[in-house]
C-alpha positions as CSV (number, residue, x, y, z in Angstrom):
1,V,158.2,159.8,38.7
2,Q,154.5,160.1,38.3
3,L,153.0,160.3,34.8
4,Q,149.5,161.5,33.9
5,A,148.3,161.0,30.4
6,S,145.3,162.8,29.0
7,G,143.6,163.9,25.8
8,G,142.1,160.7,24.6
9,G,138.6,160.5,23.2
10,L,136.4,159.5,20.3
11,V,137.2,160.9,16.9
12,Q,136.3,160.1,13.3
13,A,138.8,158.7,10.9
14,G,140.8,161.4,9.4
15,G,140.6,163.5,12.6
16,S,143.2,164.7,15.0
17,L,143.9,164.4,18.7
18,R,146.7,165.7,21.0
19,L,147.7,163.6,23.9
20,S,149.5,165.1,26.9
21,C,151.7,163.5,29.5
22,A,152.5,165.5,32.6
23,A,155.4,164.4,34.6
24,S,156.0,165.1,38.3
25,G,158.6,164.0,40.8
26,R,161.5,164.4,38.4
27,T,162.6,167.1,35.9
28,L,161.6,166.0,32.4
29,S,164.9,167.0,31.0
30,F,166.5,164.0,32.7
31,L,164.2,161.5,31.0
32,D,163.8,159.9,27.7
33,M,160.1,159.7,26.9
34,N,157.9,157.3,24.9
35,W,154.3,156.8,23.9
36,Y,153.1,153.3,23.7
37,R,149.7,152.0,22.7
38,Q,147.8,148.8,23.1
39,G,145.0,148.0,20.7
40,P,142.2,145.6,21.3
41,G,143.6,142.1,21.4
42,K,147.1,143.4,20.6
43,Q,150.4,143.6,22.4
44,R,151.6,147.0,23.7
45,E,153.8,148.7,21.1
46,V,155.9,151.8,21.1
47,V,154.6,154.4,18.7
48,A,156.9,157.4,19.3
49,S,160.0,158.3,21.3
50,I,161.9,161.4,22.2
51,T,165.2,161.5,23.9
52,R,166.5,164.0,26.4
53,G,168.3,165.6,23.6
54,G,165.2,166.0,21.5
55,S,165.8,163.2,18.9
56,T,162.6,161.5,17.8
57,N,161.7,158.1,16.4
58,Y,158.4,156.7,15.2
59,A,156.8,153.4,14.4
60,D,156.4,152.9,10.7
61,S,152.7,152.8,11.1
62,V,152.5,156.4,12.4
63,K,155.3,158.1,10.5
64,G,154.2,161.3,8.8
65,R,151.0,161.4,10.9
66,F,152.1,161.5,14.6
67,T,154.5,164.0,16.1
68,I,156.0,163.7,19.6
69,S,157.3,166.8,21.3
70,R,158.4,167.9,24.8
71,D,158.2,171.0,26.8
72,N,160.7,170.7,29.6
73,A,159.6,174.0,31.2
74,E,156.1,172.6,31.5
75,N,157.4,169.0,32.3
76,T,155.0,167.7,29.6
77,V,155.3,165.5,26.6
78,Y,152.8,165.7,23.8
79,L,151.7,163.4,21.0
80,Q,150.0,165.1,18.1
81,M,148.0,162.6,16.1
82,N,146.7,163.6,12.7
83,S,145.0,161.6,9.9
84,L,143.8,159.1,12.5
85,K,142.8,155.7,11.3
86,P,140.6,153.0,13.0
87,E,143.7,150.9,13.6
88,D,145.0,153.7,15.8
89,T,142.4,152.8,18.3
90,G,143.7,151.7,21.7
91,D,145.0,152.7,25.1
92,Y,147.9,155.1,24.9
93,Y,150.5,155.1,27.6
94,C,153.2,157.5,28.6
95,N,156.5,156.0,29.5
96,A,159.6,157.6,31.0
97,V,163.1,156.1,31.1
98,E,165.6,157.3,33.6
99,A,169.3,156.4,33.0
100,L,170.9,155.3,36.3
101,L,174.3,154.0,36.9
102,T,172.7,150.7,37.9
103,G,170.7,150.6,34.6
104,P,167.5,152.1,33.2
105,R,164.5,152.6,35.3
106,Y,161.1,152.7,33.7
107,Y,158.0,154.6,34.8
108,W,154.5,154.2,33.4
109,G,151.4,156.3,33.7
110,R,147.8,155.2,33.3
111,G,146.5,154.9,29.7
112,T,144.2,157.3,27.9
113,L,141.8,155.7,25.5
114,V,141.7,156.7,21.9
115,T,138.8,155.5,19.7
116,V,138.8,156.2,16.0
117,S,135.5,155.4,14.3
118,S,135.3,154.6,10.6
């Protein structure tokens, strides 16, 4: 599975961005998908998840502001980020989890940088 994240950029606090993660090599409907981020000097953390069945989960820090969605026909996962704050700054990574009989297999794409100015 290859993952390509895009959509990062520089935005002022209170603004919005939409990140995209295009998957290839495997049909998206078989994968659970996550968005992680890593801020400056911080550990990588999961911010949003969406299962194969469409169930979503969010980190407390982004609840009510971020929305994860998936378009299986386009093999793409999105992260709509609204009301952005400077603390949302970081590299955002797309992650896919494939459930195999031998256990989960994880795939990572390159990050896309989000910078929120105050």
